[in-house]
N, C-alpha and C positions, 0 to 999 in steps of 0.2 A: 314410751312416747314422750317426746320433748315438749316442755311447756314454753310458751313465748310471752313476751310483753311488748306492747307497742307504746313507744315513747310519746309523751306530751311535751309541748314546748317548755324548755327550761329544766327538764329532768337532768340529774347528774348521777354518775355511777353509784356513789355511796347511798343516795336516797333511794335509788331503785333496789339496791341490795337489801336495804333495811325494810322497805315496803313489801317486796316480793319474796325475799329469802329469809327474812326474820332478823337479820343482823348486818351491820356494816362490816363485820368480820369476813363476810363472803364477797366483798367487792372485788378482790383479786380473782377469785374463781369466776365471777360474772364477766370480768374483763377478758380472761383467758378463753371463755366460751364464745366471745364475740370479737375476735382479733381484728377484723376489718374496720371496726369502729373505735379502736383503742386511742386514736388521736383526738377524739371528740371529748371536750370537757363538759359543755352544756349542750344537751341534745335538742334538735329541732323536733317537731311533731312528726309521727309516722314511721319511725325506724323500728323494725321488728327485731327484737333481741331474743336470743335463746337463753332460757333460764336453766342453769346447770342443776343437776341432781345434788342435793345436799344430804350427806349421810347423817343418820340420826346419831346423836351423842349418847354414849353409854357411860354410866357412872357419873361421877361428880362433875359439875361445871366450874368448880372452884379451881384456881391455879394451884399447882402442886404444893407450894409453900403454905397454903391455907387449909389443905386437906388434913383431916385427922386420920392417923394410921393406928391400927389396932396392935 
C-alpha cells in the first residue's frame, strides 16, 4: 500500500524527502514517484504526493573508502 504526503505551503522536495523518508538522499526517488509535479520548486498547500518505498540498508552506511575490510 502506497503512503502519501499532503504538502503544506512552502514545502520543497528535499525537505519532504528528509522529513518523510529520512534523508535528502531520497529526493530523486521522491521526484520520480511524482513526475507530474517535477517542475514545482516550492509547493503550495494541498498537493498529495506518493511516497516511494525505500529499501532498508544492509551492512555499513559508510562510504567504501572508509569501510574496514577483514
